[in-house]
N, C-alpha and C positions, 0 to 999 in steps of 0.2 A: 566898409568894413571888411575884415577877412575873417573866415573860420577855418581854424588849423586843427587837424586831427592827427595825433601821434607823429608829429614831424612832417606831415603832409599838408601843405597850406591851401586852403579852398577859399575862393571868393564868395561873399554872400551880399546880395543887393540889400539896401536898407533905405527906403525912401524917406524915412522919418529922421535921418540924421542931423544932429545939431552941429554947430560950429565950433563949440566949446572944446578947448584942449586942457590938459591937466594944468599947464602953466596959467590957463586963464580961468580956471574954476572959480566961480564967484563973481565973474565979470558980467554975465548977462542972465541966461535962463537958469543958470544955477547959482543965483546971486546969494551973497551973505554966507557967513558960516553955518553949515549944515549942523543939525542936532543929532543926526543919525550915528550908526545904522538904525533903520527904523523896523519894527515889527509890522507885518502888513495890517494888523488891526489897530495900529496906534499911529498910523501916518497922519500928520496934520491936515486939517481940511483945506488949507490954503496951499498945499503942496500940489502944483500942477506940471511938475516935470515929467516928460516923456521917458519911460523906461523900456528896456528890452527885457522880456519875460523869460526867464530861463528856469521856471519851475520854483525851486526853492529860494531863488535869488533873482531880484530884478535890479538893473543897474541903468544909470543914465548913459546913453550912447554918446561917444566922443568921436567927432569926425576924423581927428589926427590920430587915433589909436586904432590898432587891429584888435578885433575881439577874437579870442582864440578859445578853444575847447580841447580838453584832453579827453579821449575816448578809450575806453577799454575795449580792446579790439575783440576778445573772445565773446564778450557779452553785449557789446554795442552801447554800454552805459557811459554816460557824460560823468567825468570823474571831477573835473575842475574847469573853471572859466578863468580867462585871464584877459586884461587889457594890457597892451604892449605898445611902446614906441622904441625908437632907436636908443632913448637913453636909459629905458628900463621897463619894467613890468610890475603889475601886481596880480597874484593868483588869489582867487576867492573860493572858499568852501565853507558851507554851513553845516553844523552837526546837532543832533538832538542832545539836549541837556536836562538836568533834573529841574523840577518845579523850583526847589530851594537849593543853594549851593553855588559854588564858583568852579565851573568846569575848567576854565582856563587856569586856574591856580593849580588844579590836578594836572592838567595837560602839559604845562609849561615844562616841568622837570623831566618829563618823558622826551620831550623834543630835545632838550639840553643833553640828555644822556645819549640819545641817538647821534647826535651831532658829535659827540666825544668818541663814540665807537667808530665813526668815520674819519677820525683823526683830526676833528676840527675843535673849535671852541664856541661857546655860547655864553654871551654876556647880558646880563638884564640891565635895563635902563627904563626911566619913566618917560612916558609919551602922553599923547592926547588922550588915550583911554586907559591909562595906568601903566602897568608893568608890561613891558614888551622885552623881546629877545633879539639880540644882533648876533647873528651866526656867520662864522667864516670857516670855510672848508677849502682845503687845497685840492686842485684837480688839474688834470692833464688837458690842455686846449687842443683844439684840432690840429693845430700846426706843430703839435709835440711839445711846446713850452709848457711850464708850469705856472699855473695862475691861482688866485684865491677868488672864490665866489662868495660874495657878501650878500646875506639876505636879513631882512628885518621883519620879524613875525609879530603880528598884533593879534591878540584874542578879545573879542567883545562878547560879553554875556547878555543874552536877551531873554525874553519870556519863554523858558523851555527850549532855548537854542543858544548856540555859540557860533559867532562868525569869525573865521581864521583868514586874515589878509596876510599874505607873504609876498614882501616887496623885493625886488631884485634891481640891481644896477644903481643908478643915481638915487632913486628914491630910498635905497636902503643906506647909502653912504653919505648923502648931503642933506643937512637938516633944512636947508632953504628949498630944495627941491621936494623933499618929503612932505612939507607942509601942503603943497598943492595936490599931491597924490594922496594924502590923508583926507582931503575934502572930497575926492572921488569915492573913497570908502564910506564916508559920511552921508552919501546920498543912496546908499545901497538899502533896498528893502528886503527883509527875509520873511519868507512864508513857511512857517513851522507845520501847520496842518494839526488836525485834531487827533489823529490816530496815535495809538501807542507805539513807541519806538524804544529800543534799547539805548541808555545813555551812551553817548559817543558814536553813535552810527550816523554816517553822513546823510544828510537830507538830499533827496533825489534832484538832480538837474536835468533839464530837457533842452532840446535846441529850439531856438527862437520860432515862433509860429510864422508859418510862410517862407521859411528860408529854404532855398533850393540850392545847396553847394554844388559847385562844380570844380574840377581839379584845376590848380594854377601852378605855374612853374616855379619850383624852388621854395625854399623855407626862409623866413625873414624873422631876425631878432631873437631874444632869449626865450626859452621855454623851459617847462618842467616837466618831467615824465615820472610816474610812479615806478 
Protein backbone atom coordinates (compact mmCIF):
# COMPACT_ATOMS: atom_id res chain seq x y z
CA UNK A 1 0.00 0.00 0.00
CA UNK A 2 1.01 3.60 -0.40
CA UNK A 3 0.49 6.67 1.71
CA UNK A 4 0.05 9.93 -0.11
CA UNK A 5 0.29 13.42 1.40
CA UNK A 6 -0.93 16.46 -0.56
CA UNK A 7 0.17 15.15 -3.96
CA UNK A 8 3.42 13.55 -2.73
CA UNK A 9 3.16 9.78 -2.78
CA UNK A 10 4.79 7.88 0.06
CA UNK A 11 5.13 4.12 0.40
CA UNK A 12 4.12 2.37 3.61
CA UNK A 13 4.84 -1.22 4.54
CA UNK A 14 1.87 -3.34 5.58
CA UNK A 15 2.69 -6.93 6.51
CA UNK A 16 -0.97 -7.69 7.12
CA UNK A 17 -2.22 -6.93 3.62
CA UNK A 18 -5.05 -9.05 2.32
CA UNK A 19 -5.40 -10.12 -1.29
CA UNK A 20 -8.95 -8.85 -1.74
CA UNK A 21 -9.62 -6.20 -4.41
CA UNK A 22 -12.73 -4.05 -4.82
CA UNK A 23 -13.91 -6.27 -7.67
CA UNK A 24 -13.49 -9.34 -5.45
CA UNK A 25 -14.99 -7.94 -2.26
CA UNK A 26 -17.16 -10.65 -0.80
CA UNK A 27 -15.11 -13.47 -2.33
CA UNK A 28 -13.01 -14.54 0.66
CA UNK A 29 -12.01 -12.71 3.86
CA UNK A 30 -14.71 -10.11 3.29
CA UNK A 31 -17.33 -12.67 2.40
CA UNK A 32 -20.99 -11.88 2.04
CA UNK A 33 -22.81 -8.59 1.85
CA UNK A 34 -21.67 -6.36 4.70
CA UNK A 35 -24.27 -4.70 6.89
CA UNK A 36 -22.15 -1.68 7.77
CA UNK A 37 -20.67 0.82 8.06
CA UNK A 38 -20.44 -0.16 11.71
CA UNK A 39 -20.17 1.77 14.93
CA UNK A 40 -17.13 0.57 16.90
CA UNK A 41 -19.39 -0.48 19.78
CA UNK A 42 -21.81 -2.40 17.55
CA UNK A 43 -19.47 -4.52 15.43
CA UNK A 44 -20.80 -8.10 15.20
CA UNK A 45 -18.95 -10.62 17.35
CA UNK A 46 -18.30 -12.88 14.37
CA UNK A 47 -16.58 -10.09 12.41
CA UNK A 48 -12.92 -11.14 12.24
CA UNK A 49 -11.73 -8.89 9.40
CA UNK A 50 -8.34 -7.21 9.83
CA UNK A 51 -8.64 -3.45 9.53
CA UNK A 52 -6.22 -0.53 9.35
CA UNK A 53 -6.80 1.77 12.31
CA UNK A 54 -6.92 5.42 11.27
CA UNK A 55 -8.40 6.81 14.45
CA UNK A 56 -12.05 7.61 13.81
CA UNK A 57 -12.14 5.26 10.81
CA UNK A 58 -10.95 1.67 10.46
CA UNK A 59 -11.05 -0.02 7.07
CA UNK A 60 -10.22 -3.36 5.53
CA UNK A 61 -6.83 -3.25 3.75
CA UNK A 62 -6.97 -4.05 0.05
CA UNK A 63 -3.78 -5.26 -1.60
CA UNK A 64 -4.68 -3.90 -5.03
CA UNK A 65 -5.55 -0.43 -3.68
CA UNK A 66 -3.34 2.43 -2.67
CA UNK A 67 -4.11 3.84 0.75
CA UNK A 68 -3.77 7.63 0.68
CA UNK A 69 -4.21 10.39 3.21
CA UNK A 70 -4.71 14.10 2.73
CA UNK A 71 -2.75 16.09 5.26
CA UNK A 72 -3.19 19.75 6.11
CA UNK A 73 0.40 20.93 5.79
CA UNK A 74 0.27 23.85 8.28
CA UNK A 75 -1.20 21.72 11.08
CA UNK A 76 -0.11 18.21 10.08
CA UNK A 77 -3.67 16.97 10.62
CA UNK A 78 -4.97 14.13 8.48
CA UNK A 79 -8.08 15.47 6.71
CA UNK A 80 -9.23 12.48 4.65
CA UNK A 81 -8.37 8.90 3.78
CA UNK A 82 -8.71 7.41 0.31
CA UNK A 83 -8.54 3.97 -1.26
CA UNK A 84 -7.60 4.23 -4.93
CA UNK A 85 -6.94 2.09 -7.99
CA UNK A 86 -6.39 3.03 -11.63
CA UNK A 87 -10.15 2.88 -12.21
CA UNK A 88 -11.23 5.16 -9.38
CA UNK A 89 -11.19 5.96 -5.68
CA UNK A 90 -13.29 6.46 -2.58
CA UNK A 91 -12.59 9.21 -0.06
CA UNK A 92 -13.79 8.68 3.52
CA UNK A 93 -14.47 11.20 6.29
CA UNK A 94 -16.55 10.93 9.46
CA UNK A 95 -18.30 13.78 11.27
CA UNK A 96 -19.92 14.35 14.65
CA UNK A 97 -23.72 14.21 14.41
CA UNK A 98 -26.63 14.87 16.78
CA UNK A 99 -28.00 12.04 18.88
CA UNK A 100 -31.33 12.46 17.10
CA UNK A 101 -31.80 13.77 13.60
CA UNK A 102 -30.47 13.25 10.08
CA UNK A 103 -27.21 15.10 9.44
CA UNK A 104 -26.95 13.77 5.88
CA UNK A 105 -30.38 15.25 5.10
CA UNK A 106 -29.08 18.63 6.30
CA UNK A 107 -25.70 18.48 4.59
CA UNK A 108 -26.82 17.21 1.19
CA UNK A 109 -28.38 20.53 0.00
CA UNK A 110 -25.22 22.36 1.09
CA UNK A 111 -23.06 20.08 -1.05
CA UNK A 112 -25.42 20.55 -4.01
CA UNK A 113 -25.30 24.34 -3.59
CA UNK A 114 -21.49 24.31 -3.46
CA UNK A 115 -21.40 22.23 -6.65
CA UNK A 116 -23.67 24.76 -8.35
CA UNK A 117 -21.41 27.64 -7.27
CA UNK A 118 -18.56 25.87 -9.04
CA UNK A 119 -20.61 25.68 -12.22
CA UNK A 120 -21.55 22.02 -11.83
CA UNK A 121 -24.69 20.00 -11.29
CA UNK A 122 -25.75 17.69 -8.46
CA UNK A 123 -28.51 15.14 -8.93
CA UNK A 124 -30.12 13.02 -6.24
CA UNK A 125 -30.57 9.29 -6.73
CA UNK A 126 -31.40 6.34 -4.49
CA UNK A 127 -28.65 3.94 -3.54
CA UNK A 128 -27.73 1.29 -1.00
CA UNK A 129 -27.88 3.72 1.95
CA UNK A 130 -30.71 5.91 0.72
CA UNK A 131 -30.45 9.24 -1.09
CA UNK A 132 -27.05 10.03 -2.57
CA UNK A 133 -25.70 12.80 -4.81
CA UNK A 134 -24.11 12.49 -8.24
CA UNK A 135 -22.07 15.61 -8.93
CA UNK A 136 -20.59 16.67 -12.26
CA UNK A 137 -18.13 19.56 -12.45
CA UNK A 138 -16.33 20.73 -15.58
CA UNK A 139 -12.60 21.24 -15.11
CA UNK A 140 -9.39 21.77 -17.06
CA UNK A 141 -7.23 18.65 -17.36
CA UNK A 142 -3.41 18.71 -17.02
CA UNK A 143 -3.07 18.55 -20.83
CA UNK A 144 -5.19 21.70 -21.19
CA UNK A 145 -8.32 19.96 -22.43
CA UNK A 146 -11.68 20.33 -20.73
CA UNK A 147 -13.25 17.37 -18.97
CA UNK A 148 -15.97 16.52 -16.48
CA UNK A 149 -15.26 15.13 -13.02
CA UNK A 150 -18.06 12.89 -11.81
CA UNK A 151 -18.37 12.07 -8.12
CA UNK A 152 -20.96 10.07 -6.21
CA UNK A 153 -21.40 11.21 -2.62
CA UNK A 154 -22.95 8.94 -0.02
CA UNK A 155 -23.85 9.84 3.56
CA UNK A 156 -24.54 7.23 6.25
CA UNK A 157 -25.94 8.25 9.64
CA UNK A 158 -24.71 6.32 12.68
CA UNK A 159 -24.89 6.75 16.47
CA UNK A 160 -23.83 10.42 16.83
CA UNK A 161 -21.75 10.25 13.66
CA UNK A 162 -22.11 10.51 9.91
CA UNK A 163 -19.78 8.80 7.46
CA UNK A 164 -19.34 10.53 4.10
CA UNK A 165 -17.98 8.52 1.18
CA UNK A 166 -17.09 10.28 -2.07
CA UNK A 167 -16.56 8.00 -5.06
CA UNK A 168 -14.53 9.10 -8.10
CA UNK A 169 -14.02 7.54 -11.51
CA UNK A 170 -15.76 4.30 -12.43
CA UNK A 171 -17.29 3.80 -8.93
CA UNK A 172 -19.16 7.08 -9.53
CA UNK A 173 -20.25 6.38 -13.10
CA UNK A 174 -20.78 2.63 -13.50
CA UNK A 175 -23.47 0.93 -11.37
CA UNK A 176 -21.85 -2.50 -11.73
CA UNK A 177 -18.48 -1.21 -10.55
CA UNK A 178 -20.15 0.83 -7.81
CA UNK A 179 -21.60 -2.27 -6.14
CA UNK A 180 -18.15 -3.67 -5.33
CA UNK A 181 -16.89 -0.34 -3.99
CA UNK A 182 -20.02 0.09 -1.88
CA UNK A 183 -19.07 -3.19 -0.23
CA UNK A 184 -15.73 -1.63 0.77
CA UNK A 185 -17.59 1.17 2.55
CA UNK A 186 -19.89 -1.39 4.14
CA UNK A 187 -16.92 -2.85 6.05
CA UNK A 188 -15.82 0.51 7.52
CA UNK A 189 -15.89 0.90 11.30
CA UNK A 190 -16.41 4.39 12.77
CA UNK A 191 -15.14 5.30 16.24
CA UNK A 192 -17.03 8.37 17.49
CA UNK A 193 -15.60 8.64 21.00
CA UNK A 194 -17.50 9.79 24.07
CA UNK A 195 -16.36 13.41 24.15
CA UNK A 196 -18.62 16.32 23.25
CA UNK A 197 -18.09 17.75 19.76
CA UNK A 198 -19.93 20.38 17.70
CA UNK A 199 -22.31 18.88 15.16
CA UNK A 200 -20.62 18.72 11.79
CA UNK A 201 -17.06 18.74 13.12
CA UNK A 202 -14.87 16.16 11.45
CA UNK A 203 -13.78 13.26 13.65
CA UNK A 204 -9.97 13.10 13.94
CA UNK A 205 -7.97 10.81 11.68
CA UNK A 206 -4.49 9.48 12.45
CA UNK A 207 -1.79 7.67 10.50
CA UNK A 208 -1.72 3.86 10.80
CA UNK A 209 0.15 2.52 13.83
CA UNK A 210 3.75 1.64 13.02
CA UNK A 211 3.77 3.31 9.60
CA UNK A 212 7.12 4.74 8.53
CA UNK A 213 6.44 6.68 5.32
CA UNK A 214 9.33 7.30 2.94
CA UNK A 215 9.27 9.49 -0.19
CA UNK A 216 8.47 7.72 -3.45
CA UNK A 217 8.80 9.10 -6.95
CA UNK A 218 5.74 10.47 -8.67
CA UNK A 219 2.08 10.58 -7.83
CA UNK A 220 -0.37 8.02 -9.13
CA UNK A 221 -4.12 8.07 -9.71
CA UNK A 222 -6.92 10.45 -8.75
CA UNK A 223 -6.91 12.50 -5.57
CA UNK A 224 -8.91 15.15 -3.77
CA UNK A 225 -7.46 18.18 -2.07
CA UNK A 226 -9.33 20.64 0.14
